A tleap script that builds the chain and sets N, CA, C and O, in Angstrom:
source leaprc.protein.ff14SB
mol = sequence {
  NMET ARG ALA ARG THR ALA GLN LEU ARG GLU
  HIE ALA ARG GLU ILE LEU PRO HIE ALA ALA
  ALA CYS GLY VAL ARG VAL LEU ALA GLY THR
  ASP ALA VAL THR THR ILE ALA LYS GLU ILE
  ALA LEU LEU ALA ASP CYS GLY LEU THR VAL
  GLU GLN SER LEU ALA ALA ALA GLY SER THR
  ALA ARG ASP TYR LEU GLY ILE SER PRO GLU
  GLY ASP ILE VAL THR TYR ASP ALA ASP PRO
  ARG SER ASN PRO GLU ILE LEU THR SER PRO
  ALA SER VAL VAL ILE ARG GLY VAL ARG ILE
  CALA
}
set mol.1.N position { -59.622 40.598 -3.267 }
set mol.1.CA position { -59.212 41.887 -3.808 }
set mol.1.C position { -57.990 41.734 -4.723 }
set mol.1.O position { -57.945 42.310 -5.811 }
set mol.2.N position { -57.000 40.954 -4.272 }
set mol.2.CA position { -55.799 40.758 -5.099 }
set mol.2.C position { -56.131 40.048 -6.402 }
set mol.2.O position { -55.562 40.356 -7.449 }
set mol.3.N position { -57.050 39.100 -6.333 }
set mol.3.CA position { -57.440 38.378 -7.546 }
set mol.3.C position { -58.083 39.339 -8.536 }
set mol.3.O position { -57.813 39.274 -9.736 }
set mol.4.N position { -58.923 40.218 -8.043 }
set mol.4.CA position { -59.585 41.205 -8.916 }
set mol.4.C position { -58.561 42.176 -9.503 }
set mol.4.O position { -58.646 42.525 -10.681 }
set mol.5.N position { -57.598 42.614 -8.697 }
set mol.5.CA position { -56.547 43.508 -9.178 }
set mol.5.C position { -55.723 42.821 -10.266 }
set mol.5.O position { -55.411 43.429 -11.290 }
set mol.6.N position { -55.374 41.571 -10.046 }
set mol.6.CA position { -54.619 40.810 -11.042 }
set mol.6.C position { -55.425 40.656 -12.328 }
set mol.6.O position { -54.876 40.753 -13.426 }
set mol.7.N position { -56.713 40.420 -12.190 }
set mol.7.CA position { -57.586 40.274 -13.350 }
set mol.7.C position { -57.664 41.584 -14.142 }
set mol.7.O position { -57.598 41.569 -15.371 }
set mol.8.N position { -57.803 42.701 -13.452 }
set mol.8.CA position { -57.859 44.005 -14.121 }
set mol.8.C position { -56.544 44.328 -14.812 }
set mol.8.O position { -56.535 44.859 -15.923 }
set mol.9.N position { -55.429 44.008 -14.154 }
set mol.9.CA position { -54.126 44.264 -14.754 }
set mol.9.C position { -53.940 43.422 -16.015 }
set mol.9.O position { -53.411 43.914 -17.012 }
set mol.10.N position { -54.362 42.182 -15.981 }
set mol.10.CA position { -54.251 41.319 -17.153 }
set mol.10.C position { -55.123 41.848 -18.290 }
set mol.10.O position { -54.717 41.818 -19.451 }
set mol.11.N position { -56.296 42.321 -17.963 }
set mol.11.CA position { -57.180 42.909 -18.982 }
set mol.11.C position { -56.518 44.148 -19.588 }
set mol.11.O position { -56.568 44.348 -20.802 }
set mol.12.N position { -55.901 44.978 -18.748 }
set mol.12.CA position { -55.201 46.169 -19.244 }
set mol.12.C position { -54.057 45.771 -20.172 }
set mol.12.O position { -53.831 46.427 -21.188 }
set mol.13.N position { -53.337 44.708 -19.836 }
set mol.13.CA position { -52.243 44.225 -20.690 }
set mol.13.C position { -52.755 43.825 -22.071 }
set mol.13.O position { -52.044 43.951 -23.068 }
set mol.14.N position { -53.979 43.347 -22.117 }
set mol.14.CA position { -54.571 42.936 -23.392 }
set mol.14.C position { -55.030 44.124 -24.220 }
set mol.14.O position { -54.830 44.147 -25.434 }
set mol.15.N position { -55.644 45.111 -23.576 }
set mol.15.CA position { -56.279 46.181 -24.354 }
set mol.15.C position { -55.426 47.441 -24.544 }
set mol.15.O position { -55.573 48.116 -25.563 }
set mol.16.N position { -54.550 47.774 -23.610 }
set mol.16.CA position { -53.794 49.020 -23.732 }
set mol.16.C position { -52.929 49.091 -24.985 }
set mol.16.O position { -53.006 50.083 -25.709 }
set mol.17.N position { -52.105 48.076 -25.271 }
set mol.17.CA position { -51.306 48.165 -26.494 }
set mol.17.C position { -52.163 48.267 -27.756 }
set mol.17.O position { -51.827 48.999 -28.687 }
set mol.18.N position { -53.268 47.529 -27.778 }
set mol.18.CA position { -54.162 47.581 -28.932 }
set mol.18.C position { -54.804 48.963 -29.052 }
set mol.18.O position { -54.883 49.514 -30.150 }
set mol.19.N position { -55.258 49.520 -27.946 }
set mol.19.CA position { -55.873 50.850 -27.965 }
set mol.19.C position { -54.876 51.896 -28.464 }
set mol.19.O position { -55.221 52.737 -29.293 }
set mol.20.N position { -53.647 51.845 -27.961 }
set mol.20.CA position { -52.624 52.808 -28.390 }
set mol.20.C position { -52.329 52.653 -29.881 }
set mol.20.O position { -52.166 53.647 -30.587 }
set mol.21.N position { -52.259 51.410 -30.361 }
set mol.21.CA position { -52.005 51.164 -31.783 }
set mol.21.C position { -53.140 51.691 -32.657 }
set mol.21.O position { -52.919 52.040 -33.817 }
set mol.22.N position { -54.345 51.749 -32.112 }
set mol.22.CA position { -55.507 52.266 -32.846 }
set mol.22.C position { -55.657 53.776 -32.730 }
set mol.22.O position { -56.604 54.352 -33.264 }
set mol.23.N position { -54.725 54.417 -32.033 }
set mol.23.CA position { -54.748 55.870 -31.933 }
set mol.23.C position { -55.450 56.427 -30.715 }
set mol.23.O position { -55.616 57.643 -30.614 }
set mol.24.N position { -55.867 55.585 -29.789 }
set mol.24.CA position { -56.482 56.071 -28.546 }
set mol.24.C position { -55.411 56.759 -27.713 }
set mol.24.O position { -54.342 56.194 -27.478 }
set mol.25.N position { -55.692 57.964 -27.271 }
set mol.25.CA position { -54.729 58.672 -26.417 }
set mol.25.C position { -54.810 58.102 -25.009 }
set mol.25.O position { -55.859 58.136 -24.367 }
set mol.26.N position { -53.698 57.586 -24.550 }
set mol.26.CA position { -53.607 57.073 -23.192 }
set mol.26.C position { -52.943 58.152 -22.356 }
set mol.26.O position { -51.843 58.604 -22.674 }
set mol.27.N position { -53.611 58.565 -21.286 }
set mol.27.CA position { -53.083 59.607 -20.409 }
set mol.27.C position { -52.793 59.029 -19.036 }
set mol.27.O position { -53.537 58.183 -18.541 }
set mol.28.N position { -51.727 59.481 -18.432 }
set mol.28.CA position { -51.358 59.011 -17.094 }
set mol.28.C position { -51.911 59.957 -16.051 }
set mol.28.O position { -52.105 61.147 -16.300 }
set mol.29.N position { -52.157 59.408 -14.889 }
set mol.29.CA position { -52.579 60.168 -13.734 }
set mol.29.C position { -52.202 59.368 -12.514 }
set mol.29.O position { -51.538 58.338 -12.633 }
set mol.30.N position { -52.599 59.806 -11.370 }
set mol.30.CA position { -52.251 59.057 -10.163 }
set mol.30.C position { -53.487 58.459 -9.512 }
set mol.30.O position { -53.508 58.235 -8.301 }
set mol.31.N position { -54.514 58.199 -10.308 }
set mol.31.CA position { -55.740 57.611 -9.772 }
set mol.31.C position { -55.506 56.199 -9.238 }
set mol.31.O position { -56.044 55.825 -8.197 }
set mol.32.N position { -54.704 55.426 -9.954 }
set mol.32.CA position { -54.509 54.030 -9.584 }
set mol.32.C position { -53.334 53.815 -8.643 }
set mol.32.O position { -53.292 52.828 -7.908 }
set mol.33.N position { -52.393 54.726 -8.665 }
set mol.33.CA position { -51.189 54.592 -7.847 }
set mol.33.C position { -50.865 55.924 -7.189 }
set mol.33.O position { -51.587 56.901 -7.388 }
set mol.34.N position { -49.796 55.978 -6.413 }
set mol.34.CA position { -49.511 57.184 -5.627 }
set mol.34.C position { -48.638 58.222 -6.298 }
set mol.34.O position { -48.701 59.397 -5.937 }
set mol.35.N position { -47.817 57.822 -7.271 }
set mol.35.CA position { -46.935 58.786 -7.936 }
set mol.35.C position { -47.003 58.605 -9.443 }
set mol.35.O position { -47.381 57.543 -9.937 }
set mol.36.N position { -46.634 59.644 -10.160 }
set mol.36.CA position { -46.642 59.563 -11.618 }
set mol.36.C position { -45.587 58.566 -12.093 }
set mol.36.O position { -45.788 57.894 -13.105 }
set mol.37.N position { -44.470 58.463 -11.380 }
set mol.37.CA position { -43.445 57.476 -11.743 }
set mol.37.C position { -44.014 56.060 -11.666 }
set mol.37.O position { -43.750 55.236 -12.541 }
set mol.38.N position { -44.785 55.782 -10.637 }
set mol.38.CA position { -45.393 54.450 -10.501 }
set mol.38.C position { -46.458 54.232 -11.572 }
set mol.38.O position { -46.624 53.114 -12.061 }
set mol.39.N position { -47.169 55.274 -11.932 }
set mol.39.CA position { -48.179 55.168 -12.996 }
set mol.39.C position { -47.507 54.839 -14.327 }
set mol.39.O position { -47.996 53.999 -15.083 }
set mol.40.N position { -46.389 55.502 -14.612 }
set mol.40.CA position { -45.653 55.237 -15.846 }
set mol.40.C position { -45.151 53.798 -15.858 }
set mol.40.O position { -45.264 53.104 -16.869 }
set mol.41.N position { -44.602 53.354 -14.742 }
set mol.41.CA position { -44.138 51.966 -14.643 }
set mol.41.C position { -45.300 50.985 -14.833 }
set mol.41.O position { -45.141 49.948 -15.477 }
set mol.42.N position { -46.457 51.312 -14.275 }
set mol.42.CA position { -47.635 50.454 -14.419 }
set mol.42.C position { -48.085 50.382 -15.875 }
set mol.42.O position { -48.406 49.302 -16.370 }
set mol.43.N position { -48.111 51.517 -16.562 }
set mol.43.CA position { -48.496 51.518 -17.974 }
set mol.43.C position { -47.530 50.669 -18.797 }
set mol.43.O position { -47.953 49.928 -19.684 }
set mol.44.N position { -46.229 50.776 -18.505 }
set mol.44.CA position { -45.242 49.959 -19.209 }
set mol.44.C position { -45.440 48.482 -18.881 }
set mol.44.O position { -45.304 47.628 -19.757 }
set mol.45.N position { -45.757 48.181 -17.637 }
set mol.45.CA position { -46.009 46.805 -17.228 }
set mol.45.C position { -47.261 46.241 -17.899 }
set mol.45.O position { -47.391 45.031 -18.084 }
set mol.46.N position { -48.171 47.133 -18.257 }
set mol.46.CA position { -49.425 46.708 -18.889 }
set mol.46.C position { -49.348 46.699 -20.413 }
set mol.46.O position { -50.371 46.608 -21.090 }
set mol.47.N position { -48.130 46.795 -20.949 }
set mol.47.CA position { -47.976 46.570 -22.375 }
set mol.47.C position { -47.643 47.758 -23.250 }
set mol.47.O position { -47.354 47.579 -24.433 }
set mol.48.N position { -47.673 48.980 -22.706 }
set mol.48.CA position { -47.231 50.106 -23.516 }
set mol.48.C position { -45.705 50.108 -23.542 }
set mol.48.O position { -45.064 49.579 -22.634 }
set mol.49.N position { -45.135 50.696 -24.567 }
set mol.49.CA position { -43.686 50.858 -24.561 }
set mol.49.C position { -43.340 51.894 -23.500 }
set mol.49.O position { -44.201 52.658 -23.062 }
set mol.50.N position { -42.090 51.914 -23.096 }
set mol.50.CA position { -41.668 52.916 -22.106 }
set mol.50.C position { -41.881 54.311 -22.675 }
set mol.50.O position { -42.300 55.217 -21.954 }
set mol.51.N position { -41.598 54.492 -23.955 }
set mol.51.CA position { -41.792 55.801 -24.581 }
set mol.51.C position { -43.265 56.211 -24.578 }
set mol.51.O position { -43.585 57.371 -24.318 }
set mol.52.N position { -44.165 55.261 -24.867 }
set mol.52.CA position { -45.607 55.560 -24.827 }
set mol.52.C position { -46.042 55.894 -23.404 }
set mol.52.O position { -46.866 56.785 -23.195 }
set mol.53.N position { -45.495 55.188 -22.440 }
set mol.53.CA position { -45.844 55.432 -21.038 }
set mol.53.C position { -45.385 56.812 -20.590 }
set mol.53.O position { -46.125 57.528 -19.914 }
set mol.54.N position { -44.165 57.186 -20.966 }
set mol.54.CA position { -43.655 58.519 -20.630 }
set mol.54.C position { -44.477 59.608 -21.324 }
set mol.54.O position { -44.780 60.641 -20.726 }
set mol.55.N position { -44.831 59.373 -22.577 }
set mol.55.CA position { -45.644 60.347 -23.316 }
set mol.55.C position { -47.017 60.507 -22.678 }
set mol.55.O position { -47.575 61.605 -22.684 }
set mol.56.N position { -47.572 59.428 -22.128 }
set mol.56.CA position { -48.888 59.499 -21.477 }
set mol.56.C position { -48.872 60.487 -20.317 }
set mol.56.O position { -49.893 61.098 -20.001 }
set mol.57.N position { -47.724 60.640 -19.692 }
set mol.57.CA position { -47.593 61.589 -18.579 }
set mol.57.C position { -47.004 62.916 -19.023 }
set mol.57.O position { -47.026 63.889 -18.268 }
set mol.58.N position { -46.480 62.967 -20.233 }
set mol.58.CA position { -45.799 64.165 -20.707 }
set mol.58.C position { -46.475 64.778 -21.915 }
set mol.58.O position { -47.494 65.458 -21.798 }
set mol.59.N position { -45.892 64.528 -23.080 }
set mol.59.CA position { -46.333 65.218 -24.293 }
set mol.59.C position { -47.780 64.924 -24.679 }
set mol.59.O position { -48.489 65.834 -25.109 }
set mol.60.N position { -48.236 63.689 -24.541 }
set mol.60.CA position { -49.620 63.369 -24.901 }
set mol.60.C position { -50.592 64.070 -23.965 }
set mol.60.O position { -51.600 64.621 -24.409 }
set mol.61.N position { -50.292 64.050 -22.675 }
set mol.61.CA position { -51.148 64.742 -21.699 }
set mol.61.C position { -51.123 66.248 -21.932 }
set mol.61.O position { -52.161 66.907 -21.876 }
set mol.62.N position { -49.936 66.790 -22.192 }
set mol.62.CA position { -49.795 68.230 -22.443 }
set mol.62.C position { -50.610 68.635 -23.659 }
set mol.62.O position { -51.338 69.626 -23.625 }
set mol.63.N position { -50.484 67.858 -24.744 }
set mol.63.CA position { -51.224 68.185 -25.965 }
set mol.63.C position { -52.729 68.080 -25.745 }
set mol.63.O position { -53.485 68.928 -26.218 }
set mol.64.N position { -53.168 67.049 -25.032 }
set mol.64.CA position { -54.584 66.862 -24.743 }
set mol.64.C position { -55.140 68.049 -23.958 }
set mol.64.O position { -56.260 68.496 -24.205 }
set mol.65.N position { -54.353 68.551 -23.014 }
set mol.65.CA position { -54.791 69.670 -22.181 }
set mol.65.C position { -54.574 71.028 -22.834 }
set mol.65.O position { -55.003 72.048 -22.295 }
set mol.66.N position { -53.913 71.052 -23.987 }
set mol.66.CA position { -53.676 72.303 -24.699 }
set mol.66.C position { -52.631 73.180 -24.028 }
set mol.66.O position { -52.684 74.405 -24.131 }
set mol.67.N position { -51.687 72.559 -23.346 }
set mol.67.CA position { -50.638 73.303 -22.647 }
set mol.67.C position { -49.445 73.466 -23.574 }
set mol.67.O position { -48.988 72.499 -24.183 }
set mol.68.N position { -48.942 74.684 -23.680 }
set mol.68.CA position { -47.761 74.957 -24.487 }
set mol.68.C position { -46.558 75.105 -23.564 }
set mol.68.O position { -46.510 76.033 -22.756 }
set mol.69.N position { -45.583 74.200 -23.674 }
set mol.69.CA position { -44.465 74.195 -22.720 }
set mol.69.C position { -43.306 75.091 -23.126 }
set mol.69.O position { -42.151 74.679 -23.017 }
set mol.70.N position { -43.576 76.288 -23.586 }
set mol.70.CA position { -42.523 77.174 -24.073 }
set mol.70.C position { -41.497 77.458 -22.982 }
set mol.70.O position { -41.792 78.116 -21.984 }
set mol.71.N position { -40.297 76.952 -23.193 }
set mol.71.CA position { -39.213 77.209 -22.252 }
set mol.71.C position { -39.228 76.315 -21.024 }
set mol.71.O position { -38.441 76.531 -20.102 }
set mol.72.N position { -40.107 75.311 -20.986 }
set mol.72.CA position { -40.184 74.411 -19.838 }
set mol.72.C position { -39.372 73.148 -20.129 }
set mol.72.O position { -39.477 72.566 -21.209 }
set mol.73.N position { -38.572 72.737 -19.165 }
set mol.73.CA position { -37.788 71.513 -19.322 }
set mol.73.C position { -37.445 70.949 -17.950 }
set mol.73.O position { -37.219 71.684 -16.989 }
set mol.74.N position { -37.415 69.639 -17.892 }
set mol.74.CA position { -36.979 68.931 -16.685 }
set mol.74.C position { -35.878 67.977 -17.126 }
set mol.74.O position { -36.028 67.260 -18.116 }
set mol.75.N position { -34.774 67.971 -16.389 }
set mol.75.CA position { -33.683 67.055 -16.708 }
set mol.75.C position { -33.462 66.089 -15.552 }
set mol.75.O position { -33.839 66.353 -14.411 }
set mol.76.N position { -32.839 64.962 -15.884 }
set mol.76.CA position { -32.583 63.909 -14.898 }
set mol.76.C position { -31.145 63.443 -15.030 }
set mol.76.O position { -30.532 63.583 -16.088 }
set mol.77.N position { -30.612 62.891 -13.955 }
set mol.77.CA position { -29.252 62.380 -13.966 }
set mol.77.C position { -29.152 61.009 -14.630 }
set mol.77.O position { -28.052 60.545 -14.929 }
set mol.78.N position { -30.272 60.368 -14.860 }
set mol.78.CA position { -30.302 59.063 -15.514 }
set mol.78.C position { -31.470 59.042 -16.492 }
set mol.78.O position { -32.320 59.932 -16.473 }
set mol.79.N position { -31.508 58.046 -17.328 }
set mol.79.CA position { -32.546 57.922 -18.342 }
set mol.79.C position { -33.795 57.286 -17.727 }
set mol.79.O position { -33.747 56.130 -17.307 }
set mol.80.N position { -34.915 58.018 -17.667 }
set mol.80.CA position { -36.129 57.454 -17.068 }
set mol.80.C position { -36.704 56.279 -17.857 }
set mol.80.O position { -37.565 55.557 -17.354 }
set mol.81.N position { -36.236 56.085 -19.081 }
set mol.81.CA position { -36.708 54.921 -19.841 }
set mol.81.C position { -36.196 53.618 -19.246 }
set mol.81.O position { -36.811 52.568 -19.430 }
set mol.82.N position { -35.080 53.677 -18.539 }
set mol.82.CA position { -34.559 52.461 -17.916 }
set mol.82.C position { -35.071 52.287 -16.491 }
set mol.82.O position { -35.067 51.179 -15.954 }
set mol.83.N position { -35.516 53.394 -15.874 }
set mol.83.CA position { -36.041 53.328 -14.512 }
set mol.83.C position { -36.978 54.510 -14.278 }
set mol.83.O position { -36.514 55.594 -13.925 }
set mol.84.N position { -38.288 54.325 -14.468 }
set mol.84.CA position { -39.227 55.435 -14.289 }
set mol.84.C position { -39.175 56.082 -12.900 }
set mol.84.O position { -39.593 57.230 -12.742 }
set mol.85.N position { -38.676 55.372 -11.908 }
set mol.85.CA position { -38.594 55.935 -10.552 }
set mol.85.C position { -37.692 57.172 -10.506 }
set mol.85.O position { -37.822 57.994 -9.599 }
set mol.86.N position { -36.772 57.314 -11.482 }
set mol.86.CA position { -35.893 58.487 -11.538 }
set mol.86.C position { -36.706 59.771 -11.694 }
set mol.86.O position { -36.218 60.856 -11.379 }
set mol.87.N position { -37.943 59.652 -12.179 }
set mol.87.CA position { -38.796 60.829 -12.353 }
set mol.87.C position { -39.116 61.522 -11.034 }
set mol.87.O position { -39.547 62.675 -11.034 }
set mol.88.N position { -38.914 60.845 -9.923 }
set mol.88.CA position { -39.173 61.457 -8.623 }
set mol.88.C position { -38.025 62.346 -8.166 }
set mol.88.O position { -38.142 63.043 -7.158 }
set mol.89.N position { -36.895 62.325 -8.916 }
set mol.89.CA position { -35.706 63.089 -8.506 }
set mol.89.C position { -35.117 63.870 -9.684 }
set mol.89.O position { -34.066 63.488 -10.199 }
set mol.90.N position { -35.759 64.941 -10.116 }
set mol.90.CA position { -35.211 65.709 -11.244 }
set mol.90.C position { -33.895 66.387 -10.868 }
set mol.90.O position { -33.701 66.818 -9.731 }
set mol.91.N position { -33.000 66.470 -11.844 }
set mol.91.CA position { -31.727 67.175 -11.648 }
set mol.91.C position { -31.940 68.682 -11.741 }
set mol.91.O position { -31.319 69.447 -11.002 }
set mol.92.N position { -32.822 69.111 -12.652 }
set mol.92.CA position { -33.147 70.536 -12.764 }
set mol.92.C position { -34.532 70.709 -13.360 }
set mol.92.O position { -35.025 69.856 -14.099 }
set mol.93.N position { -35.148 71.834 -13.021 }
set mol.93.CA position { -36.472 72.180 -13.531 }
set mol.93.C position { -36.405 73.621 -14.016 }
set mol.93.O position { -36.001 74.517 -13.275 }
set mol.94.N position { -36.806 73.836 -15.272 }
set mol.94.CA position { -36.831 75.168 -15.866 }
set mol.94.C position { -38.254 75.441 -16.320 }
set mol.94.O position { -38.824 74.674 -17.096 }
set mol.95.N position { -38.820 76.526 -15.839 }
set mol.95.CA position { -40.186 76.921 -16.223 }
set mol.95.C position { -40.130 78.301 -16.864 }
set mol.95.O position { -39.641 79.268 -16.279 }
set mol.96.N position { -40.647 78.357 -18.084 }
set mol.96.CA position { -40.640 79.598 -18.874 }
set mol.96.C position { -39.239 80.217 -18.924 }
set mol.96.O position { -39.071 81.433 -18.830 }
set mol.97.N position { -38.245 79.344 -19.074 }
set mol.97.CA position { -36.873 79.788 -19.226 }
set mol.97.C position { -36.135 80.133 -17.937 }
set mol.97.O position { -34.974 80.539 -17.984 }
set mol.98.N position { -36.794 79.978 -16.782 }
set mol.98.CA position { -36.168 80.301 -15.508 }
set mol.98.C position { -35.973 79.015 -14.712 }
set mol.98.O position { -36.921 78.271 -14.461 }
set mol.99.N position { -34.721 78.768 -14.321 }
set mol.99.CA position { -34.439 77.575 -13.535 }
set mol.99.C position { -34.953 77.773 -12.114 }
set mol.99.O position { -34.574 78.721 -11.426 }
set mol.100.N position { -35.834 76.849 -11.683 }
set mol.100.CA position { -36.393 76.960 -10.332 }
set mol.100.C position { -35.857 75.893 -9.395 }
set mol.100.O position { -36.027 75.984 -8.180 }
set mol.101.N position { -35.214 74.885 -9.956 }
set mol.101.CA position { -34.630 73.830 -9.102 }
set mol.101.C position { -33.450 73.212 -9.809 }
set mol.101.O position { -32.813 72.307 -9.271 }
savepdb mol mol.pdb
quit
């Protein structure tokens, strides 16, 4: 099982950056891992830039789904580009202009 997982990860490292460069929209989900932070880290480990990985879970996914984030914002105490795990601990969440956390 581990050998197959390693093989799939290596294949992803080969094709993901090329697919993104060709304009393929890469979207994040939690199918392969347990949290979106881990999915973002996995995408970065597989060759996407950290910015592309974050977009796969954020703006690219939002645009693909046709969601308009008017007044929605999430802030963090640290930069998730240096540690995607920070995404599990937002400093504040604002939805439609109302702070909920």
